[in-house]
C-alpha positions as CSV (number, residue, x, y, z in Angstrom):
1,M,59.8,-96.0,-67.6
2,L,58.7,-99.6,-67.9
3,Y,55.1,-100.2,-69.1
4,S,53.0,-103.3,-68.8
5,V,50.4,-103.9,-71.5
6,P,49.0,-107.3,-70.5
7,H,47.0,-108.0,-73.7
8,Y,47.3,-110.6,-76.4
9,M,45.4,-109.9,-79.6
10,G,43.2,-107.4,-77.7
11,H,42.4,-109.9,-74.9
12,R,43.5,-109.6,-71.3
13,L,46.4,-111.8,-70.2
14,T,46.4,-113.0,-66.6
15,G,49.5,-113.9,-64.7
16,L,52.0,-111.8,-66.7
17,E,54.9,-111.0,-64.3
18,V,56.5,-107.6,-65.2
19,P,59.4,-106.2,-63.1
20,S,58.6,-103.3,-60.8
21,P,58.3,-100.4,-60.8
22,H,56.1,-100.3,-63.9
23,T,53.1,-98.4,-65.2
24,L,50.1,-100.5,-66.2
25,I,48.3,-99.7,-69.5
26,D,45.0,-101.5,-69.3
27,P,42.1,-99.5,-70.6
28,N,38.6,-100.8,-70.9
29,L,38.2,-102.1,-74.5
30,P,35.0,-102.2,-76.6
31,E,33.4,-105.3,-77.9
32,G,34.5,-106.0,-81.4
33,T,37.1,-107.8,-83.5
34,E,40.6,-108.3,-82.4
35,M,41.8,-105.6,-84.8
36,E,39.2,-103.2,-83.4
37,R,40.1,-103.9,-79.8
38,M,43.8,-103.4,-80.5
39,A,43.0,-100.2,-82.3
40,A,41.3,-99.0,-79.1
41,L,44.2,-100.3,-76.9
42,Y,47.3,-99.1,-78.6
43,P,46.7,-95.3,-78.8
44,A,47.2,-95.3,-75.0
45,V,50.6,-96.9,-75.6
46,A,51.6,-94.3,-78.2
47,E,50.6,-91.6,-75.8
48,A,52.7,-93.0,-73.0
49,V,55.7,-93.4,-75.3
50,A,55.4,-89.9,-76.6
51,A,55.2,-88.4,-73.1
52,D,58.1,-90.4,-71.7
53,A,61.2,-88.2,-71.3
54,G,63.5,-91.2,-71.0
55,I,63.7,-94.6,-72.8
56,P,60.3,-96.2,-72.7
57,S,60.3,-99.9,-72.3
58,V,57.2,-102.0,-72.9
59,Y,56.2,-105.6,-72.0
60,A,53.2,-106.7,-74.1
61,G,51.6,-109.9,-75.2
62,D,52.1,-109.6,-78.9
63,C,54.2,-107.9,-81.5
64,C,51.5,-105.4,-82.7
65,V,52.8,-103.2,-79.9
66,I,55.6,-102.0,-82.2
67,L,53.0,-99.9,-84.1
68,P,52.1,-97.6,-81.2
69,V,55.7,-97.5,-80.0
70,I,56.8,-96.3,-83.4
71,A,53.9,-93.8,-83.4
72,G,54.9,-92.4,-80.0
73,L,58.5,-92.0,-81.0
74,Q,57.4,-90.2,-84.2
75,R,55.4,-87.8,-82.1
76,K,58.6,-86.9,-80.3
77,G,60.2,-86.0,-83.6
78,L,62.3,-89.2,-83.8
79,D,62.8,-91.3,-86.9
80,P,63.8,-94.7,-85.6
81,V,65.3,-97.8,-87.2
82,I,63.7,-100.8,-85.7
83,F,65.7,-104.0,-84.9
84,F,63.0,-106.6,-84.8
85,F,64.0,-109.9,-83.2
86,D,61.5,-112.6,-84.0
87,A,61.5,-116.2,-85.0
88,H,58.7,-115.4,-87.3
89,G,58.6,-112.8,-90.1
90,D,55.4,-111.1,-88.9
91,F,55.3,-110.0,-92.6
92,N,52.0,-111.5,-93.6
93,T,49.0,-109.6,-94.9
94,W,45.4,-110.9,-95.4
95,E,46.5,-112.0,-98.9
96,T,49.5,-114.0,-97.8
97,T,48.6,-115.5,-94.4
98,S,47.6,-119.1,-94.1
99,S,46.4,-118.7,-90.5
100,Q,44.6,-115.4,-90.6
101,F,46.6,-114.5,-87.4
102,I,47.0,-110.8,-86.9
103,G,50.0,-111.4,-84.7
104,G,51.8,-112.5,-87.9
105,M,51.3,-109.1,-89.6
106,P,52.9,-106.2,-87.6
107,L,56.1,-105.8,-89.5
108,A,54.2,-105.7,-92.7
109,M,51.9,-103.1,-91.2
110,A,54.8,-101.1,-90.0
111,T,56.1,-100.9,-93.5
112,G,52.8,-100.0,-95.1
113,R,51.5,-103.4,-96.1
114,G,48.1,-104.9,-95.4
115,E,45.4,-103.5,-93.2
116,M,46.2,-100.2,-91.6
117,T,43.5,-100.1,-88.9
118,I,46.0,-100.1,-86.0
119,T,48.5,-97.8,-87.6
120,D,45.8,-95.3,-88.5
121,A,44.4,-95.4,-84.9
122,C,47.8,-94.6,-83.6
123,D,48.6,-92.0,-86.4
124,M,51.7,-93.9,-87.2
125,Q,53.7,-93.0,-90.3
126,V,54.9,-96.1,-92.1
127,L,58.7,-96.9,-92.1
128,P,60.7,-97.4,-95.3
129,D,61.7,-101.1,-95.7
130,E,65.4,-100.5,-95.0
131,D,64.5,-99.1,-91.6
132,A,62.9,-102.3,-90.5
133,I,65.5,-105.0,-89.8
134,L,64.2,-108.5,-89.1
135,I,66.6,-110.6,-87.0
136,D,66.5,-114.4,-87.2
137,G,63.1,-114.7,-88.9
138,R,63.4,-118.5,-89.5
139,D,59.8,-119.7,-89.4
140,L,58.0,-118.2,-92.4
141,D,54.9,-119.0,-94.4
142,A,55.7,-119.6,-98.1
143,A,53.9,-116.5,-99.4
144,E,55.4,-114.5,-96.5
145,A,58.9,-115.6,-97.4
146,E,58.3,-114.5,-101.0
147,A,57.0,-111.1,-99.9
148,L,60.1,-110.6,-97.7
149,D,62.3,-111.6,-100.6
150,D,60.6,-109.0,-102.8
151,S,60.8,-106.3,-100.2
152,G,63.7,-104.1,-99.1
153,V,63.5,-105.4,-95.5
154,P,66.9,-106.7,-94.4
155,V,66.8,-110.2,-92.8
156,I,69.9,-110.9,-90.8
157,D,71.2,-113.3,-88.2
158,V,71.6,-112.5,-84.5
159,D,75.4,-112.6,-84.8
160,D,75.3,-109.9,-87.6
161,V,73.5,-107.2,-85.6
162,A,76.6,-105.1,-84.9
163,A,77.4,-104.8,-88.6
164,W,73.9,-103.4,-89.4
165,I,73.8,-100.6,-86.8
166,P,73.4,-97.4,-88.8
167,D,75.4,-94.2,-88.0
168,N,73.6,-91.3,-86.2
169,R,70.1,-92.8,-86.2
170,P,67.9,-93.4,-83.2
171,L,67.3,-97.2,-82.6
172,Y,64.2,-99.0,-81.5
173,V,64.7,-102.6,-80.2
174,H,61.9,-105.0,-80.2
175,V,62.3,-108.6,-79.0
176,D,59.7,-111.3,-79.5
177,V,61.1,-113.7,-77.0
178,D,60.3,-116.6,-79.3
179,V,63.4,-115.6,-81.2
180,V,65.3,-117.6,-78.5
181,D,65.6,-121.3,-79.0
182,P,62.7,-122.9,-76.9
183,V,65.2,-125.0,-75.1
184,D,66.4,-121.8,-73.3
185,L,63.1,-120.0,-73.3
186,P,59.9,-122.1,-73.0
187,A,56.2,-121.2,-72.6
188,I,55.9,-119.9,-76.1
189,N,52.7,-120.0,-78.1
190,Y,54.5,-120.7,-81.4
191,P,57.9,-122.2,-80.6
192,A,60.4,-122.3,-83.5
193,P,63.2,-124.8,-82.9
194,N,66.9,-124.4,-83.9
195,G,67.1,-120.8,-82.8
196,P,69.9,-118.8,-81.2
197,S,70.7,-119.3,-77.6
198,L,69.6,-116.9,-74.8
199,D,73.2,-115.9,-74.5
200,A,73.5,-115.0,-78.1
201,V,70.3,-112.9,-78.2
202,A,71.1,-111.2,-74.9
203,A,74.6,-110.3,-76.3
204,S,73.1,-108.8,-79.5
205,V,70.5,-106.7,-77.5
206,A,73.4,-105.5,-75.2
207,T,75.4,-104.5,-78.3
208,L,72.5,-102.3,-79.4
209,A,72.1,-100.8,-75.9
210,E,75.8,-99.9,-75.8
211,T,75.4,-97.5,-78.7
212,G,73.6,-95.1,-76.4
213,R,71.1,-94.5,-79.2
214,V,68.3,-96.8,-78.3
215,V,65.2,-94.6,-77.8
216,A,62.7,-97.3,-77.0
217,Y,62.5,-101.0,-76.2
218,S,59.7,-103.5,-76.2
219,A,59.3,-107.3,-75.6
220,S,56.5,-109.6,-76.7
221,T,56.3,-112.0,-73.8
222,W,55.9,-115.6,-73.0
223,N,52.5,-117.2,-72.3
224,P,52.1,-117.2,-68.5
225,S,49.7,-120.1,-68.7
226,L,52.1,-122.5,-70.3
227,P,54.6,-124.9,-68.6
228,G,58.0,-123.2,-68.0
229,A,56.6,-119.7,-67.5
230,P,58.8,-118.8,-64.6
231,I,61.9,-119.8,-66.7
232,A,60.6,-117.7,-69.6
233,A,59.9,-114.7,-67.3
234,A,63.5,-114.8,-66.0
235,A,64.9,-115.2,-69.5
236,T,62.9,-112.3,-70.7
237,N,64.1,-110.1,-67.9
238,R,67.6,-111.0,-68.8
239,L,67.1,-110.0,-72.4
240,S,65.5,-106.7,-71.3
241,A,68.1,-106.0,-68.6
242,P,69.8,-103.0,-70.3
243,F,66.4,-101.2,-70.4
244,L,64.8,-102.1,-67.1
245,P,64.5,-99.6,-64.3
């Protein structure tokens, strides 16, 4: 089942085109901080993933969606390794971030670092570092890069994905579409030049799908209000093709 979660940092996105058929997850959210709003939004995602008998796929506005997806898989008794495609590390905490941007924190949260508001709301158990594989994180804050260097999180290139697929483990694939070079995939909030091509990222995602062990997929999408959004939507659908209905 494909799910649409049209929110960015707890705020409603308009104009997000998600392939059909899909199920919309769009609950009424309380007033509050971005963290509080996401803590109210994401338990519904965890519930949907847990109840899905197939391979749940999620289109969402930001990478914090990995937290409820992991939580939902855990409720099904699965212990996933996440392949996290992202031009950014998303490994900041309040102590390391230079921007105070929560969207730069989910991989740190998933491995038990920083504020646990969202993970606690979803009842997510943190992952060991070695089960969170960052792919092509090329645009890092200085303190974030140091934190990654001091962690056990593998940081690999797109072309090395096949060599890092573990034996006999369920796999969760998350793609922040900004991992693709912005020449191929525009309409990105924080574009990072000199990335891999759309062809290269699509090939790596397909390699993971071909294992037959992917138990969930998610994509952090383009910004539908920016120029080039139709191109970005088509490119995202190509990346997601192995997991679309």
